[in-house]
C-alpha positions in Angstrom: -12.5 18.8 6.4 -11.4 20.1 3.0 -12.3 23.7 2.3 -15.8 23.7 0.9 -14.6 26.2 -1.7 -12.4 23.5 -3.2 -14.1 21.7 -6.1 -12.5 18.3 -5.6 -14.0 16.8 -8.8 -12.6 19.7 -10.8 -9.2 19.1 -9.2 -9.2 15.4 -10.2 -10.5 16.2 -13.7 -7.8 18.9 -14.1 -5.1 16.4 -13.0 -6.2 13.9 -15.6 -6.2 16.6 -18.3 -2.8 17.9 -17.4 -1.2 14.4 -17.3 -2.9 12.9 -20.3 -0.1 13.8 -22.7 2.2 11.8 -20.4 0.1 8.6 -20.1 2.4 5.6 -20.6 5.4 7.2 -19.0 7.6 4.9 -17.0 8.2 1.2 -17.2 5.9 -1.5 -15.9 7.2 -4.1 -13.5 8.7 -6.8 -15.7 10.1 -9.2 -13.0 6.5 -10.3 -12.4 5.3 -11.8 -15.7 1.6 -11.1 -15.0 2.4 -7.4 -14.4 4.7 -7.1 -17.4 1.7 -7.5 -19.7 -0.2 -4.5 -18.2 -0.6 -1.5 -20.5 1.4 1.4 -19.1 -1.1 3.9 -20.5 -3.8 3.3 -17.8 -4.5 6.1 -15.3 -7.1 6.5 -12.6 -7.6 8.6 -9.5 -10.2 8.7 -6.7 -10.7 10.1 -3.3 -13.1 9.9 -0.4 -13.6 12.6 2.2 -14.1 11.8 5.9 -17.7 13.0 5.5 -18.2 10.2 2.8 -18.2 12.2 -0.4 -16.5 10.4 -3.3 -14.8 11.8 -6.4 -13.1 10.0 -9.2 -11.6 10.5 -12.7 -10.0 8.5 -15.4 -10.0 4.7 -14.9 -10.8 5.0 -11.2 -13.0 1.9 -11.2 -10.7 -0.4 -13.1 -9.1 -3.1 -10.8 -5.4 -3.6 -10.7 -2.9 -5.6 -8.7 -2.3 -3.6 -5.5 1.0 -5.3 -4.6 2.8 -3.6 -1.7 -0.2 -1.4 -0.9 -1.5 -4.6 0.7 1.2 -4.1 3.4 -0.9 -1.4 5.0 -3.8 -3.8 5.3 -1.7 -6.7 6.6 -0.1 -4.4 9.2 -3.4 -3.1 10.3 -4.8 -6.6 10.7 -1.7 -7.8 12.6 -1.9 -4.8 15.0 -5.5 -5.8 15.6 -4.5 -9.3 16.5 -1.2 -8.7 18.3 -1.2 -5.1 19.4 2.2 -3.6 20.3 3.7 -7.0 20.7 4.1 -7.0 16.9 7.0 -4.5 17.2 9.1 -7.0 19.1 10.4 -8.4 15.8 10.1 -5.4 13.3 11.8 -2.0 13.3 10.2 1.3 12.5 13.0 3.1 10.7 13.3 3.9 6.9 15.6 1.5 5.2 17.4 3.7 2.7 17.9 0.6 0.7 16.0 -1.3 -2.0 12.8 -2.8 -0.7 14.1 -6.4 -1.2 17.6 -5.9 0.1 19.3 -9.0 1.6 22.4 -7.1 2.7 20.6 -5.0 5.2 18.7 -7.9 6.6 22.0 -9.8 7.2 23.6 -6.9 8.9 20.7 -6.5 11.3 20.5 -10.2 12.2 17.3 -10.9 10.4 15.2 -8.1 11.9 13.5 -6.2 9.2 14.0 -2.4 9.3 10.2 -1.7 8.9 7.0 -3.4 8.0 6.8 -1.9 4.5 9.9 -3.4 3.0 9.5 -7.0 1.7 11.2 -8.6 4.7 9.1 -6.7 7.1 5.9 -7.6 5.3 6.8 -11.2 5.2 7.3 -11.2 8.9 3.9 -9.5 9.4 2.5 -12.3 7.2 4.1 -14.8 9.5 2.4 -13.3 12.5 -1.0 -13.4 10.7 -0.4 -17.1 10.0 0.2 -17.5 13.7 -2.9 -15.6 14.7 -5.5 -16.8 12.1 -7.0 -20.2 11.3 -7.3 -19.2 7.7 -5.1 -16.1 7.2 -5.7 -15.7 3.5 -9.4 -15.6 3.9 -9.2 -13.5 7.1 -7.1 -10.8 5.2 -9.4 -10.9 2.2 -12.5 -10.5 4.3 -10.9 -7.7 6.3 -10.0 -5.7 3.2 -13.5 -6.3 1.8 -15.0 -4.9 5.0 -13.0 -1.8 4.7 -14.2 -0.9 1.3 -17.7 -2.4 1.5 -17.3 -4.6 -1.5 -16.1 -8.2 -2.0 -12.4 -8.2 -2.9 -10.7 -11.1 -4.6 -7.2 -12.4 -5.2 -5.9 -12.5 -8.8 -4.7 -16.1 -8.8 -2.7 -15.6 -12.0 -0.7 -12.8 -10.3 -0.3 -14.9 -7.2 1.0 -17.8 -9.2 3.3 -15.5 -11.2 4.8 -14.1 -8.1 5.3 -17.6 -6.5 7.0 -18.8 -9.7 9.5 -15.9 -9.9 9.8 -14.6 -6.3 13.2 -16.0 -5.6 14.4 -12.9 -3.7 11.4 -13.1 -1.4 12.0 -16.8 -0.9 15.6 -15.9 0.1 14.4 -13.2 2.5 12.0 -15.5 4.2 14.6 -18.3 4.5 17.1 -15.8 5.8 14.8 -14.7 8.6 13.9 -18.3 9.3 17.6 -19.1 9.7 17.8 -16.3 12.4 14.7 -17.8 14.1 12.5 -14.8 13.3 9.7 -16.7 11.6 7.3 -18.8 13.6 5.8 -20.8 10.7 6.9 -22.8 7.7 8.4 -20.5 5.0 6.1 -21.9 2.3 3.0 -21.2 4.3 4.1 -17.6 5.1 5.0 -16.9 1.4 1.7 -18.3 0.2 -0.1 -15.6 2.2 2.4 -12.9 1.2 2.1 -13.6 -2.5 -1.7 -13.7 -2.3 -1.9 -10.4 -0.4 0.1 -8.7 -3.1 -2.2 -10.2 -5.7 -5.4 -8.6 -4.3 -7.1 -6.8 -7.1 -8.8 -3.4 -6.3 -9.7 -0.2 -8.0 -8.7 3.4 -7.0 -12.2 3.9 -5.7 -12.1 0.8 -3.6 -8.7 1.6 -2.2 -9.7 5.2 -1.3 -12.6 3.7 0.7 -10.5 1.0 2.3 -7.9 3.6 3.5 -10.6 5.8 5.0 -10.1 4.5 8.5 -6.6 6.0 8.5 -8.0 9.5 8.1 -10.8 8.9 10.6 -8.9 8.0 13.8 -9.1 4.3 13.0 -12.9 4.1 12.5 -14.4 2.5 9.4 -16.8 5.2 8.2 -18.8 2.7 6.2 -20.2 0.9 9.3 -18.9 2.9 12.2 -16.7 0.1 13.6 -13.4 0.8 15.3 -10.9 -0.9 13.0 -7.8 0.4 14.8 -7.3 2.5 17.9 -6.6 6.2 17.0 -3.0 5.6 18.2 -2.5 2.7 15.8 -3.9 4.7 12.9 -1.5 7.5 13.7 1.4 5.1 13.8 0.5 3.6 10.4 0.2 7.1 8.9 3.6 7.9 10.3 5.2 4.8 8.8 3.6 5.5 5.5 5.2 8.9 5.5 8.6 7.7 6.5 8.8 4.2 4.9 5.8 3.8 2.5 7.5 4.6 -0.8 10.5 2.3 -0.8 13.8 4.4 -0.7 12.1 7.5 -2.1 10.2 8.3 1.1 12.2 11.5 1.6 11.5 12.7 -1.9 7.7 12.0 -1.4 7.7 13.9 1.9 9.6 16.8 0.3 7.4 17.0 -2.8 4.0 15.8 -1.5 4.0 15.9 2.2 1.4 13.2 2.8 1.5 9.6 4.2 1.7 7.4 1.1 2.1 3.7 0.3 3.0 2.6 -3.2 3.0 -0.7 -5.0 4.8 -2.0 -8.1 1.4 -2.5 -9.7 1.4 1.3 -10.2 -0.9 2.3 -7.4 -0.2 4.8 -4.7 -2.6 5.5 -1.7 -2.3 8.6 0.4 -4.1 10.0 3.4 -4.8 13.5 4.7 -5.4 12.7 8.3 -8.9 13.9 9.5 -9.8 14.9 6.0 -9.6 12.4 3.1 -8.0 9.4 1.6 -7.1 9.0 -2.0 -5.6 6.6 -4.6 -3.9 7.1 -7.9 -3.0 4.4 -10.4 -0.6 4.5 -13.4 1.4 1.3 -14.1 4.5 2.9 -15.4 7.2 3.0 -12.7 10.2 5.3 -12.1 13.6 4.0 -11.2 12.6 3.8 -7.5 9.7 1.4 -8.3 7.0 4.1 -7.7 4.4 5.1 -10.2 5.9 8.0 -12.2 2.6 9.7 -13.0 1.2 8.7 -9.7 3.8 10.8 -7.9 3.2 13.7 -10.4 -0.6 13.4 -9.7 -0.2 13.6 -6.0 2.1 16.5 -6.2 -0.4 18.3 -8.5 -3.2 17.5 -6.0 -1.4 19.0 -3.1 -0.4 22.0 -5.1 -4.1 22.6 -6.1 -5.7 22.0 -2.7 -3.0 23.0 -0.2 -3.7 19.8 1.7 -0.6 18.5 3.4 0.5 17.4 6.8 3.1 20.2 6.8 
């Protein structure tokens, strides 16, 4: 557990104070119209310790579009349903390329490099469609159970993504052409666009990620969400593949398993100790929250909490 001498609330408050002059830094995602209207000046941060203590600062309770953070939840659910068979169609290596690259997918015969790039997450969504009678509701209910509150889709964001997600449509059709998808492209993409449109706050995300720092157990109700091995595997993938093609920089500067989304959120785990989430909508050139990365670096510097 975190050193009891560390005042975690003071750490979060200090991070907000330090970064306040930089609020608004970066550019919001403009290729999704519903996200283009979000004010880049928002900032929130929250964490939950394995013992259940919660701390928050800034706009930690304001919901935002979690986007690719949802890939952690869809992967966890797919592992629950399919176990290690899931890996038959998805790699586990960093891509080193943009998260929506078509070139890499063609070179590798329609097999996604890992489950956190778009092609990989679309294939995971395909496996959820195969394994669930109502995959959209199953995923929503699963995420709700992890954070102990009812979570909803932002239908405006989902519609906005469906109307402009031409690259994702291309990725899905490309995989379908190689025989990698088991279900109709439109059905798979409907789930994918909706999972990205889940709306959650930093506080809710910190809670929902708690099973990854507790050997796969949901601390809210004691249920075993994942095996401890599966939880370790997801943490490993977050560290190596969770922040698009900036994963090496995140490991170097922060040293925690992280997963980002173009909505400006980043979740992180300190295995066996705590989970946290930071949100700032302005993105850097890699598609990661500019101030989110700065906040996580400041958190590690102040607390000494890192996997290294």
